[in-house]
N, C-alpha and C positions, 0 to 999 in steps of 0.2 A: 503492500499499500505507501507506503515509503517513499517508493524508485515511482512510484505512479504517477503521488504528488509533481515531484522533481518534472517528473514532466509536462504537466501543466500550466503552469507554472508559465512557462516561455509564453506559450495560448494566451494565456490568462493578461499580459504583460500587453502582448499585441496589444489586445481587445480594449485596452486602452491609453494607446500611443497608433490607433490609424486600423483595429484592428484586423485581418484574418489574409487580406487584400495582402499585407503592406508586408505579410510572414511570405507570402506564395510570387507578390507581384517583382516587380522592375530594381528591389532593391533604391527609388526614391528614383535612379534614374530620370532626365526626361520630366521632373513630376508627373510622374503614368502618363505622357505623352507620350514615348517613342515609338508605337505604332507604325508600322506603316498603310499603303494601302497595298492591297491587295495583289499575287506580282512584282510588287519590287523587293529587292536582296538587293538588302546597306552594304556595300561593299569596305574594308578595313584602307584604312588611312594612315600610311607609318610612318614614323617622325624620320624625316631625312635627309638629304639632295634627292629635288629632281632633274633631272634634264629639261630642256626644254625640247619639243616631238613637231612643233609647228607653230608661225605665227598668222591667223589667214585674214586678221583684221589689224590696217591702224590706221587712226583719224590722229587728230592733234592738228591745237592751233597759238601751240607756248613761240615755237618758230627754232623748234629745236630738229628741224630734222629726219624725226625719228622713222623709225624702215622696221619692216620685220627681224634682217640681217640683226639691226639693232638690238630687236627685244631675245633673240636666241641664246640669251641666257639660260642659265641654272638658278634655282628657287630654291631652296630651306625651308620647312613646315614640318613643324611643330604642331605634336598631339597631344593636349592633356590629359585622353580615358576618359574622358569624359561629355566628348563629346563638340567638347570645340577646338578649331581648330587656327593657327597662324600659321601663314606664309606671309617671307618675307626674302624682300630682294637681295639676291648678294655682292650685283652688279654697283655696290655704293659702299663705304665703310667711313665707320659700321655699316654692318648688316645693316639698312632697315624695313619693319615691317607693316609689309604694303593695310595686311587688313587679321581682326583676330572676332571670330563670331561662334558662335554654333552651327556644326551642321546631321540634317539628323532623314533621314532614306535617302540619297544618297545629295542632297541642295544644305549648297548654305550664302550669308549674304555673311561677304565677315567684311569690318570697320578698321579703319586709323586716321587719325589723325598727329599734325605733330609742323613742325613748326622746322622748315630748309632753308638751304643755304647757295645759289651758284650763279655765277660769273656779280658778281660785287652785290644778289642783290638776299639782304631776306625775305622771306613768304611764308601764309601758308599751306598745307596736300593737307586732302580730305578726297578718302578712297573709298571707294565702295566694288570687290571683289564679290562676282556671284559667280560662285564654285557648285561645281557635279562632278559628282565623285560618276564614272562609266565602268572603272575594271580596280580590283584590287589593286591601290598603290597609281591606281591612271584618276588622272581628272582635268576638265575645263575650269579655267576664268576667265571670267570678262572684270574687268579694272575699267575704269573710268577714272581716274583722278585728277580734282582740280582744284588747283593753281590760284591761291589770290592774297591780295592782300601785302605787293611789293613794297617792299623798303630799301634804301641805301646799306649797306652796309656798313664797316670800319675797314673794312678791306683798301679802298683807293679806285675798285675796277669802279665805274659808271655802270651801272641799276639801268637798265634798259627796261619797266616792266611793257608787257604785250598792251594792245587794247586795247582799255575800258578796266586796264590792271584786276585783270583775269584771264586763266585759260583755260584748254581742258588735254587731259592727252585720254585714247579709251586702243584698250586692244584686246584680245581673243589670244587663247595658246592652249595647245594641249599640253600636260605636263604628263610623266612618267619617271619609280625610280629607278 
């Protein structure tokens, strides 16, 4: 009888803290909302460096002359094992996060914002990354970065902000580990 009461204790505790579903559910991941639509198989994205396979589209009005070849760079991905992904650009020193956010059922929107510096200008960078996981350790990112609030830095190089003091860079890249 003593052993039976020891087995019943966790069940009674579960009733007091969210019911029996919390014993058999997902352990609280995603607030219980991690069920994907029928037919969707969630794929894993491991932490590590990913190589760009293709850059099918690039547009920008920042006067940088960006091409698909310029964006064929490696990117680092960090997965916190809680469903949150961070994608880093390795083409800057130090590496810079493009965005961080939840990825559920192979889809997610990652966001990032910082102050950057280039060509004599300090400016605000706001980035949105739409991520679609297509297979294990493979994904596509659609990146939109708005640069605004250009101001002269202390370098002595003359800051030449874009028309309207803001500009946008957009591209899509297929990535694979």
